[in-house]
C-alpha positions in Angstrom: 24.0 -41.2 15.8 25.8 -44.5 15.8 27.8 -43.4 12.8 28.6 -40.0 14.4 30.1 -41.7 17.5 32.0 -44.2 15.4 33.5 -41.5 13.2 34.5 -39.4 16.2 36.0 -42.3 18.1 37.9 -43.7 15.2 39.5 -40.3 14.5 40.7 -40.1 18.1 42.2 -43.5 18.8 45.4 -45.3 17.6 43.5 -48.6 16.8 40.4 -47.6 14.8 39.7 -51.3 14.0 39.0 -52.0 17.7 36.2 -49.4 17.9 32.7 -50.9 18.3 29.6 -48.9 18.7 26.2 -50.4 19.8 22.9 -48.7 20.0 19.7 -49.5 21.8 16.5 -47.6 22.0 14.0 -47.7 24.9 11.0 -45.4 25.0 12.4 -41.9 24.3 16.0 -42.7 25.3 18.7 -43.8 22.9 21.7 -45.5 24.6 25.0 -45.8 22.7 27.8 -48.0 23.9 31.3 -47.3 22.8 34.1 -49.8 23.3 37.7 -49.1 22.3 41.0 -50.8 22.9 42.2 -50.6 26.5 45.2 -48.3 25.7 42.9 -45.9 23.8 40.4 -45.5 26.6 42.1 -42.3 27.9 42.0 -40.7 24.5 38.3 -41.2 24.2 37.6 -39.9 27.7 40.1 -36.9 27.5 41.5 -34.8 30.2 39.0 -34.5 33.1 36.4 -36.1 30.8 36.3 -33.2 28.3 36.3 -35.3 25.2 33.6 -37.6 26.5 31.5 -34.6 27.6 31.8 -33.0 24.1 30.7 -36.3 22.5 27.7 -36.4 24.8 26.8 -32.9 24.0 26.8 -33.6 20.3 24.6 -36.7 20.9 22.2 -34.6 23.0 21.8 -32.1 20.1 21.3 -34.8 17.5 18.8 -36.7 19.7 17.0 -33.5 20.5 16.2 -33.0 16.9 14.2 -36.3 17.1 12.6 -35.3 20.5 14.6 -38.0 22.3 17.2 -38.3 25.0 20.6 -39.7 24.5 23.1 -41.5 26.7 26.7 -42.5 25.9 28.3 -45.3 27.8 32.0 -45.8 27.4 32.7 -49.5 27.9 35.9 -51.1 29.1 
């Protein structure tokens, strides 16, 4: 899942070298933190949060295959 978020974010932003993805797992919840350059933050979130919502949906499907929950935190 970490690679999925990294690939999606790097294809959206202007500075792919600044993309960092962290992952932590607690019980049945996987938390993924996504940090991008400040000027690319809007591209990752999208208009009215649509891009972020789509990324969260993809994570939910991927985590559901493992009977887990997912959470995507977009960090500033």
